[in-house]
C-alpha beads as a LAMMPS data file, in Angstrom:
LAMMPS data file: protein, C-alpha beads

91 atoms
90 bonds

1 atom types
1 bond types

-500.0 500.0 xlo xhi
-500.0 500.0 ylo yhi
-500.0 500.0 zlo zhi

Masses

1 110.0

Atoms # bond

1 1 1 -7.649 -3.506 -15.927
2 1 1 -5.003 -6.215 -16.581
3 1 1 -5.200 -9.174 -14.216
4 1 1 -2.186 -11.090 -12.950
5 1 1 -2.885 -14.728 -13.859
6 1 1 -1.011 -16.051 -10.801
7 1 1 -3.198 -14.471 -8.138
8 1 1 -6.160 -12.812 -9.920
9 1 1 -5.182 -9.367 -8.611
10 1 1 -4.880 -6.428 -10.982
11 1 1 -1.321 -5.733 -12.089
12 1 1 -2.050 -1.994 -12.271
13 1 1 -4.468 0.382 -10.581
14 1 1 -5.488 3.853 -11.644
15 1 1 -4.813 7.021 -9.690
16 1 1 -8.560 7.321 -9.018
17 1 1 -8.736 3.774 -7.652
18 1 1 -5.707 4.327 -5.425
19 1 1 -7.132 7.622 -4.164
20 1 1 -10.432 5.922 -3.321
21 1 1 -8.676 3.055 -1.513
22 1 1 -6.481 5.480 0.453
23 1 1 -9.278 7.914 1.250
24 1 1 -7.393 10.844 -0.284
25 1 1 -7.899 12.994 -3.352
26 1 1 -6.643 12.065 -6.798
27 1 1 -4.577 15.249 -6.707
28 1 1 -2.765 13.996 -3.592
29 1 1 -1.841 10.823 -5.485
30 1 1 -0.665 12.837 -8.493
31 1 1 1.551 14.999 -6.245
32 1 1 3.207 11.868 -4.812
33 1 1 3.759 10.551 -8.346
34 1 1 5.295 13.809 -9.526
35 1 1 7.661 13.926 -6.535
36 1 1 8.668 10.306 -7.147
37 1 1 7.280 8.952 -3.888
38 1 1 4.888 6.705 -5.805
39 1 1 6.167 5.063 -8.986
40 1 1 3.730 5.121 -11.886
41 1 1 3.650 4.796 -15.652
42 1 1 2.074 7.414 -17.837
43 1 1 -0.476 6.122 -20.327
44 1 1 -1.868 8.900 -22.477
45 1 1 -2.930 11.649 -20.080
46 1 1 -3.313 9.291 -17.131
47 1 1 -1.044 7.332 -14.826
48 1 1 -1.241 3.695 -13.842
49 1 1 0.374 2.386 -10.688
50 1 1 1.833 -1.129 -10.447
51 1 1 0.015 -3.077 -7.761
52 1 1 3.374 -3.678 -6.009
53 1 1 3.508 0.069 -5.314
54 1 1 0.359 -0.059 -3.217
55 1 1 2.166 -0.784 0.061
56 1 1 4.681 1.988 -0.655
57 1 1 1.797 4.359 -1.335
58 1 1 0.146 3.422 1.943
59 1 1 3.359 4.339 3.749
60 1 1 3.321 7.758 2.127
61 1 1 -0.073 8.597 3.618
62 1 1 0.368 7.216 7.120
63 1 1 1.528 9.889 9.554
64 1 1 4.559 9.376 11.773
65 1 1 2.271 9.318 14.803
66 1 1 0.082 6.640 13.234
67 1 1 3.186 4.616 12.314
68 1 1 4.283 4.752 15.970
69 1 1 0.836 3.576 17.086
70 1 1 0.959 0.685 14.617
71 1 1 4.454 -0.259 15.806
72 1 1 3.266 -0.331 19.432
73 1 1 0.297 -2.533 18.575
74 1 1 2.493 -4.939 16.620
75 1 1 5.036 -5.159 19.451
76 1 1 2.281 -5.786 21.993
77 1 1 0.718 -8.488 19.795
78 1 1 4.065 -10.203 19.281
79 1 1 4.793 -10.096 23.006
80 1 1 1.354 -11.443 23.913
81 1 1 1.086 -14.068 21.164
82 1 1 4.760 -14.956 20.626
83 1 1 4.304 -18.705 21.210
84 1 1 1.182 -18.911 19.056
85 1 1 2.892 -17.032 16.230
86 1 1 5.928 -19.318 16.517
87 1 1 3.710 -22.413 16.259
88 1 1 1.813 -20.964 13.302
89 1 1 5.120 -20.230 11.578
90 1 1 5.946 -23.945 11.655
91 1 1 2.793 -24.892 9.698

Bonds

1 1 1 2
2 1 2 3
3 1 3 4
4 1 4 5
5 1 5 6
6 1 6 7
7 1 7 8
8 1 8 9
9 1 9 10
10 1 10 11
11 1 11 12
12 1 12 13
13 1 13 14
14 1 14 15
15 1 15 16
16 1 16 17
17 1 17 18
18 1 18 19
19 1 19 20
20 1 20 21
21 1 21 22
22 1 22 23
23 1 23 24
24 1 24 25
25 1 25 26
26 1 26 27
27 1 27 28
28 1 28 29
29 1 29 30
30 1 30 31
31 1 31 32
32 1 32 33
33 1 33 34
34 1 34 35
35 1 35 36
36 1 36 37
37 1 37 38
38 1 38 39
39 1 39 40
40 1 40 41
41 1 41 42
42 1 42 43
43 1 43 44
44 1 44 45
45 1 45 46
46 1 46 47
47 1 47 48
48 1 48 49
49 1 49 50
50 1 50 51
51 1 51 52
52 1 52 53
53 1 53 54
54 1 54 55
55 1 55 56
56 1 56 57
57 1 57 58
58 1 58 59
59 1 59 60
60 1 60 61
61 1 61 62
62 1 62 63
63 1 63 64
64 1 64 65
65 1 65 66
66 1 66 67
67 1 67 68
68 1 68 69
69 1 69 70
70 1 70 71
71 1 71 72
72 1 72 73
73 1 73 74
74 1 74 75
75 1 75 76
76 1 76 77
77 1 77 78
78 1 78 79
79 1 79 80
80 1 80 81
81 1 81 82
82 1 82 83
83 1 83 84
84 1 84 85
85 1 85 86
86 1 86 87
87 1 87 88
88 1 88 89
89 1 89 90
90 1 90 91
């Protein structure tokens, strides 16, 4: 797996690795690739996914209800810790 020299993270991940990280099947990942929801490059018979696509892929597998829950938690955290976050932003 190629490594990005700037941050030591892989520049590409395989469909199997992404499926394992997401807790879904490899077939689910392949469906998202074929519909264009996840961008990937075909290498031989397999696909590789640029590491930048990981966050987009996560968004594809999070339900609308879960997204709403996450949004509520973020809003509550910002409201509760606004001053602390502001001070941390200055550092």
